[in-house]
NUNU-77003 format. One line per field, with one value per residue (C-alpha): residue number from 0; residue in three letters; x, y negated, z. Coordinates in pm, 1 decimal. Example, Ala and Ser with C-alpha at 12.3 -4.5 7.8 and 13.67 -1.06 7.14 Angstrom:
BEGIN
seq [0 | 1]
type [ALA | SER]
u [1230.0 | 1367.0]
v [450.0 | 106.0]
w [780.0 | 714.0]
This chain:
BEGIN
seq [0 | 1 | 2 | 3 | 4 | 5 | 6 | 7 | 8 | 9 | 10 | 11 | 12 | 13 | 14 | 15 | 16 | 17 | 18 | 19 | 20 | 21 | 22 | 23 | 24 | 25 | 26 | 27 | 28 | 29 | 30 | 31 | 32 | 33 | 34 | 35 | 36 | 37 | 38 | 39 | 40 | 41 | 42 | 43 | 44 | 45 | 46 | 47 | 48 | 49 | 50 | 51 | 52 | 53 | 54 | 55 | 56 | 57 | 58 | 59 | 60 | 61 | 62 | 63 | 64 | 65 | 66 | 67 | 68 | 69 | 70 | 71 | 72 | 73 | 74 | 75 | 76 | 77 | 78 | 79 | 80 | 81 | 82 | 83 | 84 | 85 | 86 | 87 | 88 | 89 | 90 | 91 | 92 | 93 | 94 | 95 | 96 | 97 | 98 | 99 | 100 | 101 | 102 | 103 | 104 | 105 | 106 | 107 | 108 | 109 | 110 | 111 | 112 | 113 | 114 | 115 | 116 | 117 | 118 | 119 | 120 | 121 | 122 | 123 | 124 | 125 | 126 | 127 | 128 | 129 | 130 | 131 | 132 | 133 | 134 | 135 | 136 | 137 | 138 | 139 | 140 | 141 | 142 | 143 | 144 | 145 | 146 | 147 | 148 | 149 | 150 | 151 | 152 | 153 | 154 | 155 | 156 | 157 | 158 | 159 | 160 | 161 | 162 | 163 | 164 | 165 | 166 | 167 | 168 | 169 | 170 | 171 | 172 | 173 | 174 | 175 | 176 | 177 | 178 | 179 | 180 | 181 | 182 | 183 | 184 | 185 | 186 | 187 | 188 | 189 | 190 | 191 | 192 | 193 | 194 | 195 | 196 | 197 | 198 | 199 | 200 | 201 | 202 | 203 | 204 | 205 | 206 | 207 | 208 | 209 | 210 | 211 | 212 | 213 | 214 | 215 | 216 | 217 | 218 | 219 | 220 | 221 | 222 | 223 | 224 | 225 | 226 | 227 | 228 | 229 | 230 | 231 | 232 | 233 | 234 | 235 | 236 | 237 | 238 | 239 | 240 | 241 | 242 | 243 | 244 | 245 | 246 | 247 | 248 | 249 | 250 | 251 | 252 | 253 | 254 | 255 | 256 | 257 | 258 | 259 | 260 | 261 | 262 | 263 | 264 | 265 | 266 | 267 | 268 | 269 | 270 | 271 | 272 | 273 | 274 | 275 | 276 | 277 | 278 | 279]
type [MET | GLN | GLN | LYS | THR | LEU | ILE | LYS | THR | VAL | ASN | LYS | ILE | LYS | ASN | LEU | ASN | ILE | LEU | ASP | ILE | ASN | GLN | ILE | GLN | ASN | GLU | GLU | GLY | SER | GLY | TYR | TYR | ASN | VAL | TRP | LYS | VAL | VAL | THR | LEU | ASP | SER | LYS | TYR | ILE | LEU | LYS | GLN | CYS | THR | GLU | ASN | GLU | LEU | ASN | ASN | TYR | ASN | ASN | LEU | LYS | SER | SER | CYS | ILE | PRO | LYS | PHE | TYR | GLY | TYR | THR | LYS | TYR | TYR | ASN | LYS | ILE | TYR | ILE | LEU | LEU | GLU | TYR | ILE | ASP | GLY | SER | ASP | LEU | ARG | ASN | GLY | SER | LEU | ASP | LYS | ASN | ILE | ILE | GLY | LEU | ASP | THR | ILE | ILE | GLU | VAL | GLN | LYS | ALA | TYR | LEU | ASN | LYS | GLU | ILE | GLU | LEU | SER | ASP | SER | PHE | GLU | ASP | GLU | LEU | ASN | ARG | ILE | ASN | LYS | ARG | PHE | ASP | TYR | LEU | LEU | ASP | GLU | ARG | LEU | LYS | ASN | LYS | TYR | ASN | GLU | PHE | ILE | GLU | VAL | TYR | LYS | THR | SER | ILE | LYS | THR | VAL | CYS | HIS | ASN | ASP | LEU | LEU | PRO | PHE | ASN | MET | ILE | ILE | SER | ASN | ASN | LYS | ALA | TYR | LEU | ILE | ASP | LEU | GLU | ASN | VAL | GLY | TYR | LEU | PRO | TYR | LEU | THR | MET | PHE | SER | ARG | PHE | ILE | ALA | HIS | TYR | LYS | GLU | GLU | THR | GLY | TYR | LEU | PHE | TYR | LEU | GLU | GLU | ASN | ILE | LYS | GLN | GLU | LEU | ILE | LYS | TYR | TYR | TYR | ASP | ASN | PHE | VAL | SER | LEU | LEU | ASN | ILE | SER | TYR | ASP | GLU | PHE | LEU | HIS | ASP | LEU | GLU | LEU | PHE | LEU | PHE | PHE | GLU | TYR | THR | GLU | TRP | ILE | TYR | VAL | TYR | ASN | LYS | TYR | ASN | LEU | LYS | LYS | ASP | GLU | ARG | TYR | TYR | TYR | TYR | LEU | SER | LYS | ALA | ASN | GLU | LEU | ILE]
u [720.1 | 645.3 | 319.2 | 164.1 | 237.2 | 85.2 | -234.9 | -259.2 | -210.4 | -495.5 | -739.6 | -684.2 | -853.0 | -1096.8 | -1163.2 | -1081.2 | -1040.3 | -707.2 | -582.3 | -262.5 | -66.3 | 201.0 | 421.4 | 386.7 | 691.7 | 771.8 | 709.3 | 1067.9 | 1101.0 | 1403.7 | 1246.2 | 928.3 | 699.1 | 567.0 | 235.1 | 73.3 | -204.5 | -445.1 | -644.8 | -956.8 | -1197.0 | -1436.6 | -1245.6 | -900.7 | -753.2 | -438.9 | -253.9 | -22.7 | 232.8 | 164.6 | 250.8 | 11.1 | -36.4 | -183.9 | -395.3 | -551.0 | -614.2 | -803.2 | -996.6 | -1084.7 | -1124.0 | -1460.6 | -1475.4 | -1584.5 | -1254.7 | -1034.8 | -1018.2 | -1235.7 | -1074.8 | -1154.1 | -946.6 | -605.7 | -392.0 | -47.0 | 232.2 | 553.8 | 461.8 | 409.7 | 69.6 | -92.5 | -413.9 | -645.0 | -783.3 | -995.7 | -791.7 | -841.5 | -791.3 | -693.3 | -400.0 | -216.4 | -146.6 | 221.6 | 149.9 | -111.9 | -381.8 | -652.0 | -932.0 | -780.0 | -631.7 | -973.8 | -1113.8 | -828.4 | -911.7 | -1278.9 | -1161.1 | -949.5 | -1233.0 | -1490.7 | -1256.7 | -1180.0 | -1545.0 | -1656.1 | -1403.3 | -1408.9 | -1442.1 | -1461.5 | -1149.8 | -1046.2 | -763.6 | -530.0 | -155.6 | -18.8 | -123.1 | -90.1 | 150.8 | 386.8 | 379.2 | 454.2 | 740.3 | 873.0 | 832.7 | 1037.6 | 1325.8 | 1364.3 | 1446.2 | 1798.0 | 1907.8 | 1816.7 | 2147.8 | 2046.7 | 1896.8 | 1663.4 | 1525.2 | 1480.5 | 1300.9 | 1053.1 | 1021.4 | 917.5 | 639.7 | 521.9 | 522.9 | 307.6 | 60.4 | 68.5 | -24.4 | -335.2 | -473.5 | -817.1 | -777.2 | -948.5 | -830.7 | -517.5 | -326.0 | 20.9 | 210.6 | -15.8 | 223.8 | 77.5 | 127.9 | -72.9 | -403.9 | -567.1 | -821.8 | -1086.1 | -1420.0 | -1410.2 | -1339.2 | -1009.4 | -910.0 | -640.8 | -384.4 | -98.4 | -260.7 | 35.5 | 47.8 | -292.0 | -384.2 | -638.9 | -406.5 | -401.8 | -607.8 | -329.8 | -116.6 | -268.3 | -317.4 | 23.9 | 206.2 | -7.8 | 94.9 | 436.5 | 646.4 | 495.6 | 738.0 | 668.8 | 943.9 | 901.2 | 1030.5 | 1007.2 | 842.7 | 563.6 | 478.8 | 212.8 | 198.3 | 232.7 | -90.2 | -290.1 | -138.8 | -265.1 | -614.4 | -608.3 | -519.9 | -815.4 | -1038.9 | -945.1 | -1015.8 | -1352.4 | -1479.8 | -1348.8 | -1132.7 | -1394.9 | -1636.9 | -1388.7 | -1433.6 | -1075.1 | -1005.1 | -821.5 | -522.9 | -492.8 | -516.5 | -244.8 | -26.1 | -65.1 | -38.0 | 298.2 | 423.8 | 308.2 | 476.2 | 784.3 | 769.3 | 755.8 | 1056.7 | 1259.3 | 1230.7 | 1521.9 | 1719.8 | 1691.0 | 1776.6 | 2088.5 | 2208.6 | 2122.9 | 2304.4 | 2576.4 | 2494.6 | 2672.8 | 2471.7 | 2331.3 | 2070.0 | 1782.7 | 1908.6 | 1973.5 | 1634.5 | 1446.7 | 1679.1 | 1600.0 | 1220.2 | 1236.0 | 1428.7 | 1169.6 | 900.5 | 1122.6]
v [2640.4 | 2953.1 | 2949.1 | 3229.4 | 3037.6 | 2719.9 | 2917.1 | 3069.1 | 2713.6 | 2572.8 | 2855.7 | 2788.8 | 2450.5 | 2544.3 | 2881.8 | 2825.1 | 3035.9 | 2872.8 | 2907.6 | 2693.8 | 2472.9 | 2225.0 | 1996.4 | 1625.6 | 1430.4 | 1078.3 | 764.4 | 721.3 | 1086.7 | 1142.9 | 1396.1 | 1549.0 | 1462.2 | 1719.6 | 1699.7 | 1951.4 | 1939.6 | 2237.6 | 2356.1 | 2574.7 | 2680.5 | 2378.8 | 2124.6 | 1973.6 | 1890.3 | 1742.7 | 1942.5 | 1703.6 | 1756.1 | 1445.2 | 1286.4 | 1266.7 | 904.4 | 987.2 | 1256.0 | 1026.8 | 753.5 | 996.5 | 1103.8 | 749.3 | 542.0 | 584.6 | 445.4 | 550.2 | 381.6 | 661.1 | 1021.5 | 1273.5 | 1444.4 | 1815.8 | 1905.7 | 1996.3 | 2291.1 | 2341.2 | 2550.4 | 2585.8 | 2277.3 | 2073.2 | 1913.2 | 1978.9 | 1798.9 | 1873.1 | 1590.6 | 1519.4 | 1483.1 | 1134.7 | 1188.1 | 842.2 | 591.3 | 379.9 | 7.3 | 0.8 | -147.3 | -399.1 | -561.2 | -812.0 | -566.6 | -286.6 | -514.1 | -675.7 | -322.9 | -286.0 | -607.7 | -497.4 | -207.4 | -412.2 | -651.2 | -380.1 | -231.1 | -561.4 | -672.5 | -343.8 | -381.1 | -757.5 | -814.0 | -442.1 | -337.7 | 27.6 | 241.0 | 320.9 | 415.0 | 61.9 | -160.1 | -529.2 | -526.0 | -271.4 | -456.0 | -788.1 | -618.5 | -490.2 | -825.0 | -1005.0 | -758.2 | -857.7 | -1210.3 | -1133.1 | -997.9 | -1291.4 | -1461.4 | -1809.7 | -2089.7 | -2188.3 | -1835.6 | -1810.2 | -2149.7 | -2029.2 | -1688.2 | -1845.4 | -2026.0 | -1689.0 | -1537.5 | -1808.8 | -1771.1 | -1393.1 | -1415.1 | -1626.6 | -1480.8 | -1321.3 | -952.7 | -643.1 | -308.0 | -327.0 | -60.4 | -159.0 | -33.6 | -108.9 | -106.4 | -73.2 | 317.9 | 344.2 | 278.6 | 492.0 | 376.1 | 633.9 | 574.3 | 200.1 | 241.6 | 214.6 | 435.6 | 375.9 | 669.2 | 744.6 | 636.5 | 677.5 | 314.2 | 150.6 | -84.7 | -350.7 | -634.4 | -987.6 | -996.7 | -1099.4 | -814.6 | -582.8 | -824.5 | -995.2 | -668.0 | -556.9 | -856.5 | -953.7 | -707.5 | -738.5 | -886.9 | -1013.7 | -801.5 | -527.5 | -187.6 | -294.6 | -45.2 | -291.6 | -499.0 | -780.8 | -1106.5 | -1420.4 | -1576.3 | -1265.6 | -1276.2 | -1626.0 | -1516.9 | -1237.2 | -1487.3 | -1703.6 | -1400.9 | -1277.3 | -1615.4 | -1660.7 | -1313.7 | -1262.1 | -1543.5 | -1812.5 | -1621.6 | -1675.4 | -2048.8 | -2086.5 | -2370.1 | -2287.2 | -2498.9 | -2318.2 | -1985.3 | -2075.5 | -2200.2 | -1869.5 | -1658.8 | -1817.1 | -1727.8 | -1363.2 | -1343.6 | -1487.3 | -1196.7 | -950.1 | -1109.9 | -1083.4 | -709.9 | -639.2 | -923.9 | -759.2 | -408.8 | -530.6 | -728.6 | -455.3 | -185.4 | -392.0 | -284.4 | -433.5 | -733.1 | -654.9 | -775.9 | -676.0 | -856.1 | -1179.9 | -1153.5 | -1142.7 | -1408.8 | -1636.2 | -1569.4 | -1640.4 | -1967.2 | -2074.2 | -2067.3 | -2263.6]
w [-41.2 | -263.1 | -453.0 | -254.3 | 71.3 | -80.8 | -172.0 | 174.6 | 315.0 | 102.1 | 184.5 | 563.8 | 498.0 | 218.3 | 59.4 | -313.5 | -625.9 | -724.2 | -1071.6 | -1042.4 | -803.2 | -932.8 | -728.2 | -813.1 | -930.1 | -788.0 | -1004.6 | -1109.7 | -1208.9 | -986.0 | -758.0 | -601.1 | -332.2 | -77.2 | -264.2 | -492.1 | -746.5 | -685.4 | -980.0 | -959.7 | -1225.4 | -1170.9 | -968.1 | -871.4 | -526.2 | -358.9 | -91.1 | 78.4 | 370.5 | 602.6 | 933.8 | 1241.3 | 1142.1 | 797.8 | 932.2 | 1191.7 | 936.0 | 719.9 | 1015.7 | 1136.1 | 817.5 | 644.1 | 301.2 | -56.5 | -172.4 | -46.0 | -164.7 | 5.1 | 304.8 | 334.3 | 637.7 | 757.8 | 883.7 | 1025.1 | 896.5 | 1090.9 | 1283.0 | 960.1 | 888.5 | 548.3 | 433.4 | 149.1 | -43.2 | -353.3 | -671.0 | -828.8 | -1208.3 | -1337.7 | -1370.6 | -1121.1 | -1154.3 | -1219.0 | -1567.2 | -1467.6 | -1672.9 | -1580.8 | -1620.6 | -1415.4 | -1151.7 | -1100.1 | -1033.3 | -782.4 | -614.8 | -589.1 | -372.4 | -155.2 | -102.0 | -41.0 | 230.7 | 389.3 | 394.7 | 560.6 | 847.5 | 897.7 | 1267.8 | 1330.3 | 1502.7 | 1438.4 | 1577.7 | 1284.0 | 1257.4 | 1229.8 | 1528.2 | 1516.5 | 1817.1 | 1654.4 | 1332.0 | 1497.1 | 1677.1 | 1350.3 | 1182.6 | 1465.8 | 1422.9 | 1065.7 | 1172.5 | 1297.7 | 963.8 | 742.1 | 820.9 | 685.5 | 870.0 | 591.1 | 550.1 | 928.7 | 945.8 | 686.8 | 834.4 | 1167.9 | 985.2 | 856.2 | 1215.0 | 1348.1 | 1064.3 | 1097.2 | 1472.4 | 1409.6 | 1083.7 | 1063.6 | 1074.5 | 884.4 | 765.9 | 543.1 | 356.7 | 483.1 | 181.6 | -106.0 | -387.9 | -740.7 | -746.9 | -432.3 | -611.6 | -874.5 | -1121.9 | -1219.9 | -1383.3 | -1321.2 | -954.9 | -763.9 | -480.6 | -212.1 | -174.1 | 45.1 | 361.2 | 605.4 | 697.0 | 752.8 | 1017.2 | 1160.4 | 1040.8 | 909.2 | 604.4 | 359.6 | 438.4 | 174.4 | -102.2 | -86.6 | -95.0 | -388.3 | -602.2 | -464.8 | -650.4 | -994.8 | -1265.7 | -1616.1 | -1742.4 | -1997.3 | -1869.5 | -1500.1 | -1255.3 | -1174.4 | -1481.1 | -1488.5 | -1671.7 | -1444.1 | -1577.5 | -1486.5 | -1127.0 | -1093.0 | -1201.5 | -946.5 | -672.3 | -763.7 | -791.4 | -437.3 | -292.3 | -473.4 | -380.4 | -43.0 | 134.4 | 64.9 | 284.0 | 582.0 | 578.8 | 464.9 | 218.7 | -107.1 | -2.6 | 334.7 | 164.2 | -86.8 | 190.9 | 390.1 | 81.6 | -0.4 | 354.1 | 323.4 | -21.3 | 137.0 | 388.5 | 112.7 | -65.8 | 256.5 | 276.0 | 46.7 | 199.7 | 528.7 | 403.8 | 226.1 | 528.7 | 785.5 | 609.9 | 466.3 | 119.6 | -185.3 | -321.6 | -665.9 | -904.0 | -686.5 | -378.4 | -568.1 | -746.2 | -401.5 | -255.2 | -546.6 | -499.9 | -127.0 | -196.6 | -455.0 | -188.6 | 62.1]
């Protein structure tokens, strides 16, 4: 979109004296999102092209842990939302202090919606259907047996609101508070859905996209239990058992993708296969 069109789109939502609009580059520096940083004399905003799902999630989810939502408009049948710009850093390069702030936000959201079912984009039934479809592409009896264990725990777990794609770049730390961003996939789901995805893809490998020391990851697991899961009358051993199954599910994501699309097996495939086999 041309800058004058972007300005017109923003002003359909909120009348602003705009100084500049810049498109935001993706985390790997290989392209751009349909997201723009909007700068005014005294503030900053985010203009984002989004789906109906994300729009509905912003309308329905009420929390101080997400950016302020100012409204939306449509342009050539595409939806654009205007959000508060959170000036901070994400958690790709994790540390204990910053990740504890992130966990406090996860816990705040999950406590607020515990036993308070809410209609969001990712329903439990749709997610269970998606999970069941992955089974056929695991192509290994040991993987399938463990995956069945995961499905049974998934069906019976306590539910609350979960960001369903909480990779470390989908959380921003600003002024000692963490904010959840990219809300296209959010649901009232098993409580471990959000935490397991958040920690599963960290590696203690310098230069990797998501870096975190293994000892810090273990401290985060204990912190999450002590400050949230223990309140659910779940023992620490039961929590660790279920967390391993949810981590196993995360590790099977790339196994599924490679098998479904007949991709050539490479380092990433074998890394996640080894992680899944470790848990078995």
